C-alpha positions as CSV (number, residue, x, y, z in Angstrom):
1,X,67.0,8.3,-81.7
2,X,64.9,5.5,-83.2
3,X,65.0,3.4,-80.1
4,X,63.4,6.2,-78.1
5,X,60.4,6.3,-80.3
6,X,58.7,3.4,-78.4
7,X,59.1,5.0,-75.0
8,X,55.8,6.5,-73.7
9,X,56.2,10.2,-72.8
10,X,56.3,11.0,-69.1
11,X,53.0,12.3,-67.6
12,X,53.1,15.8,-66.5
13,X,51.9,16.6,-63.0
14,X,49.8,19.3,-64.6
15,X,47.3,17.0,-66.1
16,X,45.7,16.3,-62.8
17,X,46.5,12.6,-62.6
18,X,49.8,12.7,-60.8
19,X,50.2,10.8,-57.4
20,X,50.4,14.1,-55.5
21,X,47.1,15.4,-57.0
22,X,45.4,12.1,-56.6
23,X,46.4,12.0,-52.9
24,X,45.3,15.6,-52.5
25,X,41.8,14.8,-53.9
26,X,41.6,11.8,-51.6
27,X,42.4,14.0,-48.6
28,X,39.9,16.6,-49.8
29,X,37.2,14.0,-50.1
30,X,38.1,12.6,-46.6
31,X,37.8,16.1,-45.1
32,X,34.7,17.0,-47.0
33,X,32.8,13.8,-46.4
34,X,31.9,14.4,-42.7
35,X,30.4,17.7,-43.6
36,X,28.5,16.7,-46.7
37,X,27.5,13.4,-45.1
38,X,26.2,15.1,-42.0
39,X,24.3,17.7,-44.1
40,X,22.7,14.9,-46.2
41,X,21.8,13.0,-43.1
42,X,20.1,16.0,-41.6
43,X,18.3,16.8,-44.8
44,X,17.0,13.2,-45.0
45,X,15.8,13.4,-41.4
46,X,14.1,16.8,-41.7
47,X,12.5,16.0,-45.1
48,X,11.2,12.5,-44.2
49,X,7.6,11.4,-44.5
50,X,6.5,14.1,-46.9
51,X,8.0,17.0,-44.9
52,X,10.2,17.9,-47.8
53,X,7.4,18.2,-50.3
54,X,5.1,20.1,-47.9
55,X,7.8,22.6,-46.8
56,X,7.7,21.5,-43.2
57,X,11.3,20.3,-43.6
58,X,12.4,23.8,-44.4
59,X,10.7,25.1,-41.3
60,X,12.3,22.5,-39.2
61,X,15.7,23.6,-40.4
62,X,14.9,27.2,-39.9
63,X,13.9,26.6,-36.3
64,X,17.2,24.8,-35.7
65,X,19.0,27.9,-37.1
66,X,16.9,30.0,-34.7
67,X,17.7,27.9,-31.7
68,X,21.5,27.9,-32.5
69,X,21.5,31.7,-32.9
70,X,19.5,32.3,-29.7
71,X,21.8,30.2,-27.6
72,X,24.9,32.1,-28.9
73,X,23.4,35.3,-27.7
74,X,22.4,33.7,-24.4
75,X,26.0,32.5,-23.8
76,X,27.4,36.0,-24.5
77,X,24.9,37.7,-22.2
78,X,25.3,35.2,-19.4
79,X,29.0,35.7,-19.4
80,X,28.6,39.4,-19.0
81,X,25.5,39.8,-16.9
82,X,25.8,36.7,-14.7
83,X,29.1,34.8,-14.5
84,X,31.6,37.6,-14.7
85,X,30.7,39.3,-11.4
86,X,30.0,38.3,-7.7
87,X,26.6,37.0,-6.9
88,X,25.2,40.1,-5.3
89,X,26.3,42.3,-8.2
90,X,25.1,39.7,-10.7
91,X,21.7,39.7,-9.1
92,X,21.5,43.5,-9.4
93,X,22.6,43.2,-13.1
94,X,20.0,40.6,-13.8
95,X,17.3,42.6,-12.0
96,X,18.3,45.6,-14.2
97,X,18.2,43.3,-17.3
98,X,14.6,42.3,-16.3
99,X,13.6,45.9,-15.7
100,X,14.9,47.2,-19.0
101,X,14.1,44.2,-21.2
102,X,11.5,42.0,-19.7
103,X,9.1,44.7,-18.3
104,X,8.8,46.5,-21.7
105,X,8.5,43.1,-23.4
106,X,5.6,42.2,-21.1
107,X,3.8,45.2,-22.4
108,X,4.8,44.6,-26.0
109,X,4.2,40.8,-26.2
110,X,0.3,41.0,-26.2
111,X,0.6,43.4,-29.2
112,X,2.8,41.0,-31.2
113,X,0.1,38.5,-32.0
114,X,-2.6,40.9,-33.1
115,X,-0.1,43.0,-35.1
116,X,1.1,39.9,-37.0
117,X,-2.5,39.0,-37.5
118,X,-2.7,42.1,-39.7
119,X,0.2,40.9,-41.8
120,X,-1.0,37.3,-42.8
121,X,0.4,37.7,-46.3
122,X,3.9,38.5,-45.1
123,X,4.9,35.7,-42.7
124,X,8.0,34.8,-44.5
125,X,9.1,38.4,-44.6
126,X,8.2,38.7,-40.9
127,X,10.4,35.7,-40.0
128,X,13.2,37.0,-42.1
129,X,13.0,40.4,-40.5
130,X,13.1,38.8,-37.0
131,X,16.3,37.0,-38.1
132,X,17.9,40.0,-39.7
133,X,17.1,42.3,-36.7
134,X,18.8,39.9,-34.3
135,X,21.8,39.7,-36.6
136,X,22.2,43.5,-36.6
137,X,21.5,43.7,-32.8
138,X,24.1,41.0,-32.1
139,X,26.7,43.2,-33.9
140,X,25.5,46.2,-31.8
141,X,25.9,44.2,-28.6
142,X,29.4,43.0,-29.5
143,X,30.8,46.4,-28.7
144,X,29.2,46.6,-25.2
145,X,29.2,43.0,-24.1
146,X,32.7,43.2,-22.6
147,X,31.9,46.2,-20.4
148,X,28.3,45.4,-19.6
149,X,27.3,49.0,-20.3
150,X,23.7,50.2,-20.3
151,X,23.6,50.3,-24.1
152,X,23.6,46.5,-24.0
153,X,20.1,46.4,-22.5
154,X,18.0,48.1,-25.2
155,X,19.7,45.9,-27.8
156,X,18.9,42.8,-25.6
157,X,15.2,44.0,-25.5
158,X,15.2,44.2,-29.3
159,X,16.6,40.7,-29.5
160,X,14.0,39.4,-27.1
161,X,11.1,41.0,-29.0
162,X,12.4,39.7,-32.3
163,X,12.8,36.2,-30.9
164,X,9.3,36.1,-29.6
165,X,7.9,37.6,-32.8
166,X,9.6,34.7,-34.6
167,X,8.0,32.3,-32.2
168,X,4.6,33.6,-32.7
169,X,4.8,33.5,-36.5
170,X,6.4,30.1,-36.4
171,X,3.4,28.7,-34.4
172,X,1.1,30.2,-36.9
173,X,3.0,28.8,-39.9
174,X,3.2,25.1,-38.8
175,X,-0.5,24.3,-39.5
176,X,-0.1,25.4,-43.1
177,X,2.8,23.1,-43.8
178,X,1.4,19.7,-42.6
179,X,2.1,16.9,-45.0
180,X,-0.8,14.5,-45.9
181,X,-1.6,12.3,-42.9
182,X,0.7,14.3,-40.6
183,X,-0.7,15.4,-37.3
184,X,0.0,18.8,-35.8
185,X,1.4,17.2,-32.7
186,X,4.0,15.2,-34.8
187,X,4.9,18.3,-36.8
188,X,5.4,20.4,-33.7
189,X,7.4,17.6,-32.1
190,X,9.8,17.6,-35.0
191,X,10.2,21.3,-35.0
192,X,10.7,21.5,-31.2
193,X,13.2,18.6,-31.2
194,X,15.2,20.2,-34.0
195,X,15.5,23.4,-32.0
196,X,16.6,21.5,-28.9
197,X,19.2,19.5,-30.7
198,X,20.6,22.7,-32.4
199,X,20.7,24.5,-29.0
200,X,22.6,21.6,-27.5
201,X,25.1,21.5,-30.3
202,X,25.6,25.3,-30.5
203,X,26.0,25.9,-26.7
204,X,29.5,24.4,-26.4
205,X,30.5,26.1,-29.6
206,X,29.4,29.4,-28.1
207,X,31.3,28.7,-25.0
208,X,34.4,27.9,-27.1
209,X,34.0,31.2,-29.0
210,X,33.8,33.0,-25.7
211,X,37.3,31.8,-24.7
212,X,38.6,33.8,-27.7
213,X,36.8,36.9,-26.5
214,X,33.5,38.1,-25.2
215,X,32.2,39.5,-28.5
216,X,32.9,36.3,-30.5
217,X,29.6,34.4,-29.6
218,X,27.8,37.4,-30.9
219,X,29.7,37.3,-34.1
220,X,28.7,33.7,-34.4
221,X,25.1,34.6,-33.7
222,X,25.2,37.3,-36.4
223,X,26.4,34.8,-39.0
224,X,23.8,32.3,-38.0
225,X,20.9,34.8,-38.1
226,X,22.1,36.1,-41.5
227,X,21.8,32.5,-42.7
228,X,18.4,32.3,-41.2
229,X,17.3,35.5,-43.0
230,X,17.9,33.8,-46.3
231,X,16.4,30.4,-45.1
232,X,13.1,32.1,-44.2
233,X,12.5,33.1,-47.8
234,X,13.1,29.4,-48.8
235,X,9.8,28.5,-47.1
236,X,6.9,27.7,-49.6
237,X,4.8,30.6,-50.8
238,X,1.7,29.0,-49.2
239,X,3.0,30.2,-45.8
240,X,1.9,33.7,-46.9
241,X,-1.5,32.5,-48.1
242,X,-4.2,33.5,-45.6
243,X,-7.2,32.6,-47.7
244,X,-10.1,31.6,-45.5
245,X,-8.4,32.6,-42.2
246,X,-10.2,34.7,-39.6
247,X,-9.1,36.0,-36.2
248,X,-9.6,34.1,-32.9
249,X,-10.3,35.5,-29.5
250,X,-9.0,33.8,-26.3
251,X,-12.4,33.9,-24.7
252,X,-15.3,31.5,-24.2
253,X,-18.1,34.1,-24.5
254,X,-19.1,35.1,-28.0
255,X,-21.4,37.8,-26.5
256,X,-18.4,39.8,-25.4
257,X,-17.5,40.5,-29.0
258,X,-19.1,43.3,-30.9
259,X,-17.8,41.9,-34.2
260,X,-20.3,39.4,-35.6
261,X,-17.8,37.2,-37.3
262,X,-15.3,36.8,-34.5
263,X,-14.9,33.2,-33.2
264,X,-14.2,32.0,-29.7
265,X,-12.3,29.0,-28.3
266,X,-13.8,26.2,-26.3
267,X,-13.5,26.1,-22.5
268,X,-11.3,23.0,-22.5
269,X,-8.8,24.8,-24.8
270,X,-8.8,27.9,-22.6
271,X,-8.2,25.7,-19.5
272,X,-5.4,23.9,-21.3
273,X,-3.9,27.2,-22.3
274,X,-3.9,28.5,-18.8
275,X,-2.5,25.2,-17.5
276,X,0.3,25.5,-20.0
277,X,0.9,29.1,-18.9
278,X,1.6,27.9,-15.4
279,X,4.1,25.5,-16.7
280,X,5.8,28.2,-18.8
281,X,5.8,30.5,-15.7
282,X,7.4,27.6,-13.7
283,X,10.1,27.4,-16.4
284,X,10.9,31.1,-16.2
285,X,10.9,30.9,-12.4
286,X,13.3,28.0,-12.2
287,X,15.7,29.4,-14.7
288,X,16.3,32.6,-12.7
289,X,15.8,31.4,-9.2
290,X,18.0,28.3,-9.5
291,X,20.7,30.3,-11.4
292,X,21.3,32.4,-8.3
293,X,20.5,29.7,-5.7
294,X,23.1,27.3,-7.2
295,X,25.7,30.0,-7.3
296,X,25.3,30.5,-3.6
297,X,24.7,26.8,-2.7
298,X,26.0,24.5,-5.5
299,X,25.4,20.8,-5.6
300,X,27.4,18.7,-3.1
301,X,31.0,18.5,-4.3
302,X,30.5,20.5,-7.4
303,X,31.2,24.1,-8.6
304,X,28.5,26.6,-9.3
305,X,29.1,26.2,-13.1
306,X,28.9,22.4,-12.9
307,X,25.8,22.6,-10.7
308,X,24.0,24.9,-13.2
309,X,25.1,22.6,-16.1
310,X,23.7,19.5,-14.3
311,X,20.3,21.1,-13.8
312,X,20.2,22.6,-17.3
313,X,21.1,19.4,-19.0
314,X,18.5,17.6,-16.8
315,X,15.8,20.0,-18.0
316,X,16.9,19.8,-21.6
317,X,16.9,16.0,-21.6
318,X,13.5,16.0,-19.9
319,X,12.2,18.4,-22.6
320,X,13.6,16.2,-25.4
321,X,12.1,13.1,-23.9
322,X,8.7,14.8,-23.4
323,X,8.7,15.8,-27.0
324,X,9.5,12.3,-28.2
325,X,6.8,10.7,-25.9
326,X,4.3,13.3,-27.1
327,X,4.9,12.3,-30.7
328,X,4.5,8.6,-29.7
329,X,1.3,9.2,-27.7
330,X,-0.2,11.2,-30.6
331,X,-2.1,13.4,-28.1
332,X,-4.7,10.8,-27.2
333,X,-7.0,12.4,-24.6
334,X,-5.0,15.6,-24.5
335,X,-7.0,17.0,-21.5
336,X,-6.1,14.0,-19.5
337,X,-2.5,14.2,-20.5
338,X,-2.3,17.9,-19.4
339,X,-4.0,17.1,-16.1
340,X,-1.7,14.1,-15.5
341,X,1.6,16.0,-16.2
342,X,0.5,19.0,-14.1
343,X,-0.3,16.7,-11.2
344,X,3.0,14.9,-11.6
345,X,4.9,18.2,-11.6
346,X,3.0,19.4,-8.6
347,X,3.8,16.3,-6.7
348,X,7.6,16.6,-7.5
349,X,7.5,20.3,-6.6
350,X,5.9,19.6,-3.2
351,X,8.4,16.8,-2.5
352,X,11.2,19.2,-3.5
353,X,9.9,21.7,-0.9
354,X,9.6,19.2,1.9
355,X,12.8,17.3,1.1
356,X,14.9,20.0,-0.4
357,X,18.2,18.9,-1.8
358,X,20.4,19.4,-4.9
359,X,19.2,16.0,-6.3
360,X,15.6,17.0,-5.9
361,X,16.3,20.3,-7.7
362,X,17.7,18.3,-10.6
363,X,14.7,16.0,-10.6
364,X,12.3,18.9,-10.6
365,X,14.1,20.5,-13.5
366,X,13.9,17.2,-15.5
367,X,10.3,16.7,-14.6
368,X,9.3,20.3,-15.5
369,X,11.1,20.0,-18.9
370,X,9.4,16.6,-19.6
371,X,5.9,17.7,-18.5
372,X,6.1,21.1,-20.2
373,X,6.8,19.5,-23.6
374,X,4.0,17.0,-23.2
375,X,1.5,19.7,-22.1
376,X,2.4,22.0,-25.0
377,X,2.0,19.2,-27.6
378,X,-1.4,18.3,-26.0
379,X,-2.5,21.9,-26.2
380,X,-1.5,22.0,-29.9
381,X,-3.7,18.9,-30.4
382,X,-6.6,20.5,-28.6
383,X,-6.4,23.6,-30.7
384,X,-6.3,21.5,-33.9
385,X,-9.2,19.4,-32.7
386,X,-11.5,22.2,-31.4
387,X,-10.6,25.4,-33.3
388,X,-12.1,25.8,-36.8
389,X,-9.5,25.9,-39.4
390,X,-10.4,29.4,-40.5
391,X,-9.2,30.8,-37.1
392,X,-6.6,28.1,-36.1
393,X,-3.6,30.0,-37.3
394,X,-4.7,33.1,-35.3
395,X,-5.3,31.0,-32.2
396,X,-1.8,29.5,-32.3
397,X,-0.3,33.0,-32.7
398,X,-2.2,34.5,-29.7
399,X,-1.7,31.5,-27.5
400,X,2.0,31.5,-28.0
401,X,2.1,35.2,-27.0
402,X,0.3,34.4,-23.8
403,X,2.8,31.7,-23.0
404,X,5.7,34.0,-23.6
405,X,4.2,36.6,-21.2
406,X,3.8,33.8,-18.6
407,X,7.5,32.9,-18.9
408,X,8.4,36.6,-18.3
409,X,6.3,36.8,-15.2
410,X,7.7,33.6,-13.8
411,X,11.2,34.9,-14.3
412,X,10.4,38.1,-12.5
413,X,9.2,36.2,-9.5
414,X,12.4,34.1,-9.6
415,X,14.6,37.2,-9.5
416,X,12.9,39.0,-6.6
417,X,12.5,35.9,-4.3
418,X,14.9,35.5,-1.4
419,X,17.5,32.7,-2.1
420,X,15.9,30.2,0.2
421,X,15.6,26.7,-1.4
422,X,12.5,25.6,0.6
423,X,10.7,28.8,-0.1
424,X,11.5,28.7,-3.8
425,X,10.2,25.2,-4.2
426,X,7.1,26.1,-2.2
427,X,6.5,29.0,-4.6
428,X,7.1,26.7,-7.6
429,X,4.5,24.3,-6.1
430,X,1.9,27.2,-5.8
431,X,2.5,28.2,-9.4
432,X,1.9,24.6,-10.6
433,X,-1.1,24.2,-8.3
434,X,-2.8,27.1,-10.1
435,X,-2.3,25.4,-13.4
436,X,-3.3,22.0,-12.1
437,X,-6.7,23.5,-11.0
438,X,-7.3,24.7,-14.5
439,X,-6.1,21.4,-16.1
440,X,-8.5,19.4,-13.9
441,X,-11.3,21.8,-14.8
442,X,-10.6,21.4,-18.5
443,X,-10.4,17.6,-18.2
444,X,-13.8,17.5,-16.5
445,X,-15.5,19.9,-19.0
446,X,-17.2,18.2,-21.9
447,X,-15.6,19.6,-25.1
448,X,-17.5,20.2,-28.4
449,X,-16.9,17.6,-31.0
450,X,-16.1,18.9,-34.4
451,X,-18.2,17.5,-37.2
452,X,-15.1,17.6,-39.5
453,X,-12.9,15.6,-37.1
454,X,-9.6,17.3,-37.7
455,X,-6.4,15.2,-37.7
456,X,-4.8,14.7,-34.3
457,X,-3.2,11.3,-34.7
């Protein structure tokens, strides 16, 4: 046995160093790297330039979660209310959807901002509650989405109200999370762009889940919103700090208020807000009107689904480009930017009415998306510039509520209008013309200069 004493003992495969285990770890790392690498890349992007330290990065990620969850619910509802039935029946279903969900929401939306004003110390809880409510409502809708029963609509109303409540609170939170030297325009650009990218990434996933079964996009939405519920509480505690804040009125006449400490907004801001409301109404109108028009008259050589996708992608790309350009312009002369983009949109809408075609519809969608993003960022800059900091948060909350109501009204017009392309584009031009009038009035009105010169660049 002596000659065996110099032979090294064989390594057991249980010590973790065998070839099989080393190969297994290598495969695990290879499969894990794309996920962890992507997560680290997203975290670096959202937390860049001080956004991580201020908490803005957390809000950017939360808004991406919100966008992904909302689009999952949209895919599920569209498949039930819109795509699964003939056009005439689909129009009736969407009209019913508007009557049961949008009409009550139009009455509730003006209450959301003032109600949340009374809860300034619970904004994180309010955002978490909006997420959790949608998670539970998504589960509720999963049982009715296949049949399209009436019980689907009250749940859809709840989802809509919760989504808009989140939007109002999010607009109020952004000013409190600005990093040093960061403009509100740049912050809102990042938040908006994150939502757009998440929506674009989640939409095909939702469509894939729908191939498994109609409830599956709602299961995905539920999981996403549960994630968002926990993410909302990861925001900094200063989100709930309302020290020094006061309430704002969307009026230019201080004398109309019986409360001595209540502030008003400047006329240029009010004009910019009304101009943005017309753009938001145009967005709601085009979504509903073109959805049915392209089902009846798709783009040349394309199916209805492809036609809708072309217009939708055009609008999404336009919105993303407008957000990027807005961040680059840094809202220089915001009144002039709003007036310019409204005039541009009006010109394209008029041309679309005169020379109606599928290509012009896609161009109008892209133009509306681009100009709406630029106009909204410019409005944010005006509010930051002209509204005292003590009431700025309230002004953002109330302005966002007004814009949501405008979207609802535009959608209602789109659903009741006859499916005539020329008529639809003419109505779109009228809607934009009203906003253009207000935009030009705001551009020609001298605005009060703040002595503190808030950051806008």
